[in-house]
KENU-572442 format. One record per residue: x, y, z of N, C-alpha, C, O, CB in turn. Coordinates in pm, whole numbers, plus 50000, padded with zeros to 5 digits. Each point is the difference from the previous one (the first is absolute). Glycine has a CB too. Layout:
N
XYZXYZXYZXYZXYZ/...
REM end
This chain:
175
500864989849984499265008950003500785015450012501225001349995497134979450094/500955027349924500815013350001500265003750167499265000950098499515008949647/502434991550234500575006350134500225014349985499905005649891501264973850168/499145026250045500545014949986501145004049911500115011149949499194989250266/501494990149772501245003449900499315001649829500085009249918501934973750264/497385004449815499604999949872499155011349956500145005449891500104971950131/498735026850079499315014249978500795011149953499825005949894498804988150275/502265008349918500755010549982500844999849844500135008549912499974991950371/500284988549728500764995449863499235004149863500555005449904500364973550231/497965018249874499024999949918499555016849984499915005649891499444967250184/500445032350030499605014750000501405007849940499865008449911498284989450319/502874999849809501265005249956500224998549816500525007549917500454984950359/498524997849718500064993249838499215009849944500455008549924499664964950098/498465025950019499085009849899500495013450021499855008549912497974978150099/502895016850125500275016850028501305002049900500355011349966498814991450329/501504985349661501215002549934499405000849871500725006449924501044982550223/497105006649796499494998849870499405014449975500215007449904499324965950107/499775028550084499065016449986501345009450007500105008449911497144987150250/503615003949919501045011049982500734997649863500295010349940500084992250323/499944987049685500664999649865499105002649877500435002749888501104981450217/497285014749927498995006149891499755012849995499855006349895499184976150118/500905023250120499995014750000501135008049980499895011949970498544984150157/502984996749892501145004949941499815000349857500045009949927501304982350251/498454996549795500074999849827498995008949942500355006549901500334969450087/498225025550055498925009949956500575014850003499895008649913498214975550183/502535016750023500835014750006500755002949914499995011049944500084988450241/500934988749782501045002549880499594999749881500755003549909500664988350202/497035003049862499544999449881499475013949961500175005149889499414970650143/499715030150077499505012950004501015009249973499905009549922498494984150225/502705003149928501115012949954500654997949861500285010049933500444993550318/499504986149708500594998249862498865004649915500305007249905501344972650143/497285017649967498915003949859499835014850043499955007249901498404968150042/501525032450189499915014850007501475003549930499665009049923498634993950318/502884995649743500935003949949499675000749852500085010049929501284982050259/498174993449770499805003249829498765006249982499835003349882501394976750034/497865022850157498845008049963500765016750015499615009149927498134970350177/503135022349979500665014449995500645002949898499905011449955500354988550243/500614989949734500814998649884498915001049871500085009549922501884974850214/497175006749850498985004749893499385011050027499565005649900500064974550045/500135026150175499295013149974500785008949965499605008249917498934988250219/502835004649919501155011449956500024997149846499795009549925501924991350309/498494988749722500174999149837498625004949919500075004049884501664973950151/497255021550023498545001049945500035016749984499605005849899498994970550238/501965030349982500055014450031501025004749907499715009949933499614989050311/501614996749744501045002349904499774998949821500405007749913500854983250311/498074998549767499384996849879498945013549951500175006949900500064964750176/498785029850016499075009649990500615015449976499535008449923499044974850224/502495018149933500835014149973500485000849877499915010249932500824991450278/500014983749737500775000949880499045000949871500385004349891501554982450230/496925009349904498745001449897499525013849999499675005049893499524971850146/500755030050073499495011649993501165011849954499645011449970498544978850209/502985006449820501145007049959499874997749846499885009549923501644987450300/498504992649745499804996949837499035007249948500245008149911500374970650103/498005018950039498955006949954499935011949976499305004049908499994982950173/501395021149993500605014150035500745003949894499705010349941500464986550289/501214993449718500575002049897499655000649887500305008649917500664985750192/498074992349875499325000849880499065011749955499795004349887500474973350156/499245026250073499375011049951500805013149970499635008549920498594980950198/502625011049938501095011749960500624998349833500175008949916500674991150371/499394986049702500434995849901498875004749866500325007749909501064972850258/497655014849844498655005549944499725014649955499645004349890499704979050254/500965023249983500145017049977501105004049936499925010949943499054993550248/502164989149803501095004649928500024997449870500745006849928500324991750248/498174991749770499684995049854498955013449977500465009849942499774958150065/498725032450028499065012049967500945012449980500145006449896497774984350251/502755011449977500975012849977500665000049855499815009149919500814990950341/500154989049715500764999049875499275002249899500215007949908501134978450171/497565005049939498865004549848499655016749986500065006749897498374967950140/501265029250075499615013350015501345006849924499795005549891498574992250355/502985002049805500985010449954500014995349864499665008349916501834997250294/498924979649734500044997449861501165003749953500994994350046496875007949929/502315007249934500935005549946500805014950046501115004249965497574980949877/500255021250253500675012250040500844999750081500175011350047498334997249912/502344981750096501294999650040500885002649885500905008050026498514977050151/500565010749709501065004149904499765015949960500905008149980499274965949924/498415028450089500015016249979500675006950097500615010349971497364989149932/502014996250210501025007850105501254998549993500775009650003497834988950133/501764989649853501674996349949500105009849865501095005649988499134964550094/499055031849842500405007049862500105015850015500685007349929498074973649937/500485022950236499775012950058501345008850053500055012250015497654976350048/503165003449957501335001650041500814992949889500124987849985499315013750271/501225010749654500834992749882501434998650090500365006650097498395005549643/501834978250197501554999750056500935013649977499975007449901499924966450042/500835027450158500425014650001501155002149912500465011349981498774991650247/501394983349702501005004149897499464997749871500785001149906501054994150234/496665001149830499334999149871498645010350020499034994650053501924977849889/498965036550036498635007649972499615002949859499325009949974501105000650234/499854983949732499595002249845498534995649967499505004149896502974991350037/497024998950125498614995849991499375012650041499185004149918501044970450131/499915032150045499615010850089500205009649904499015006349963501554986150271/500645010549712500185011649906499085000649860499485010049949502954989250149/497534984449849498684999249897498845004550042499315007849933501484974649986/498885012850198498785004650026499625014249993499005004449943501134977450172/500845025749957499935015649987499875004949858499355009949965502064991950236/499254990349723500125005449865498704998749934499555009249933502834985250052/496964993950032498614994049974499155010450000499405004749903500964974650196/499595025450049499385009750090499665013449926498905004949975502404984350221/499945015449775500255014349948499564998149835499495009849946502764997650246/497954980849732499864999249888498344999049983499455005549904503094984950065/496735002250128498505001249994499275009550023498795000349978501434983650061/500575026150015499285014950031500545008949903499665011650022500104986250228/501115000349630500605006449939500745014850063499775011849976498664974049868/502575007550247500485011450065501794997249995500454989350041496995014750130/503355005649781501074998550004500775001550152499945009950073499644996249679/501114981850271500544996450155501455000149976500584997349895497464986750200/502525019950032501434996150013500284995150141499615007250092501045009649733/500014971450206500364993250089501335001650062500964995549937497524992549962/501785018750236501504999650013499834993350145499195004750080501905018149762/499714966250188500044989250148501515002850064501105001849947497234975049943/501335022750216501185005150092500694984150033499754989449943498915036550187/502164976649967500734986150054499144992450088499225005150081503005005249917/497944977549983499374991050122500235004750158501035002950061499434977349770/498315019450204500435004050149499324989350090498845002450032501325024549926/500374962650085499364988850085498904993449903500374993349904499995019650341/498314989349782499354992049933498995005449919498894995149980501724991150174/499935026149794499135009849891501185009949929501115004050035496354997450131/501814999949734500675013549901499165009949992498794998149981502394989249871/499355024150160499255013349978500345003249837500974996449933499315013850345/498634997149687499905003449840499185011049991499105002550080501094974849832/500205030949971499285010949966499364998349859500574994149908500925019450242/497234992449840499314996449868499705014649953499425007850075499444967349988/501565028749804499765013249953498874999249879500174992949901502395014450170/496405000049947498925000249880499715012449960500345009550070498634972050001/500365020149809499435011049933498664994549967499774991749912502405018949996/496894995450179498524995649954499115011450071500495007250087499924964249897/498305029649976499105009350057499224991550148500154988050024499465025249693/499724994450351499634995750103499054986150012500244990650076500215033949959/498674976149893499014988249984500874986849941499934989250058497895028749887/502924983849947500804989949986500924994850101500204988150021499485019649786/500945003750264500904993850125499024993950088500174988150024501735029649980/497344986850036498874992050088499674985049955500104991250085498805031949951/500734974049842499854986049953501104995050007499934988250037498485014649833/502905001850104501374993450010500044997050156500324988350021500985025049767/498484993650316500104996950135499064989950042500224993150100500555028349935/498144977149892498944990950017500744986249964500074990650080497865026949861/502554982449943500414988349960501244995450070500094988550043498825016549752/502205005150220501124996650065499334993550159500524989950047501225031049800/497424984050205499604992650151499744986349958500394991250078498405029050051/500574976049753499704985749990501114990449942499824988049979497875020349994/503634999450003501184991049972500224989650128499835003050118501355017049729/499324965150095499844989150099501575000950067500614989650022497364993149832/502605029950174501295001350090499565008450105498975006650009502794991449815/499395000350268499575006650163500875009049936501124997449957498394985950290/499805029149751500915013049982499475013050064498834997750032501884992649748/499555019950247499545011450071500595013549948501175002449972498574982250223/499215023349800500435011149963500195012550096499025004350061500054985649752/502195016050202500195006250121499895019349977499935008850086501794965549994/498305026549817499425013949921499795002049877500504992749914500405015250220/498275003149835499455005249856500655015549979500335008350084497114977049936/502585014849887500685017349961499445000349844500334994049898502485007950263/496225007849868499265003949852500485014649967499865009250080497794976149960/502905016049841500255014349942499095000549875499884991649910502695010850173/496655012949937499185000649888500435011549944500825006850062497324981350017/501435015749809500095012149914499095010149991499975008849914501054977949981/497985011150227498845006550010498784992750015499384999150105501745015649782/498504979249985498994993249996500064983450053500774992249944498805026349873/499604977250289500274987650051499744988149889500584989149992498815021350247/499534995149674499544987049884500825000349905499804991949910497955008450110/503465009449968500754997049923501374993050042500174997250119498525019849777/502174980750022501164991850045501135005450124500795009450003498874982949742/500004997850345501185006850123501334988749995500074989649935497765021950275/502904993049858501374993250025499494993150130499515007450086502465010549804/498104967450137499824992750113501044994050041500744994949915497345002950035/502245001250182501144991650058499474993350102499245005550080502505008649866/498544975250062499584988450107501174994450082500864993449943497314999449898/501935009950309501284990150045499054988750053498885000350051503325018050032/498654971549886499224985350031500614990050038501135000549950497645003849912/501064983850220500784990650028499414985449982498964996350054502065021150088/499664976049788499634984049991500984994450092501195003150005497964995049745/500194992550327500184990050084500744986349939499364994449912498585016850200/503094984049918500624986949958500064988750085499815000250121501365012949760/499064978450061500534987350065501695000150009500675003249902497094983449996/502835009650226501605003649997500634991849903499454990349948500705015350289/500844997649741501174991949923500454990350087500445003450109500395014949759/499104968350096500844991350070501134994049956500644992550075497635004950005/
REM end
C-alpha cells in the first residue's frame, strides 16, 4: 500500500512535472514573445519602407510631370546664354532684327567681363519704327538688357533720329 514515503515521492514527482511544465511554458512564452517582437519590428520597418517608397514613387511621378511641362524649355534657357567666345548667332539675330525693320544698324562690342559683354547699338530711325524695333528686340531669345537709350533728333520726332542704345548680353563662361 501507500505509505507516507511513497505519497511524498508521488507528490514530489507530480510537483516536478508541474514545475517542469510551467518552466517549459514560460520558456516557450519567452521564445515566442521574442519572435513576435522581431516579426512586429520587421513588419513596422516594412510598412515604413513601403511608405517611403510610395512617397518616392509619388515624387518621381511629379518629377516626370514637371519634366513634361518643361519640355524643351531648358534648351531655350540654355540657348539664351550664348557662349562667351561665340556670339555670332546673337549678332546674326541683331542684323535680322534691323533688316526686318529696315533700319541701318551698327554694333560695337566691348570686352568680356565675367559672364556678360557690354555692347552699343547705333540706329537711324523715326520714333515709331524705333518703338517697333524695341518690341521685337524684347522678343529675342537671348538674355540681354538695355542700360541706356540716347536719342538725338533734328527737330521733328517723326523724322529720322540718331539713336544709341547701351546694352549687355549675358553669356555662358568659357571653359
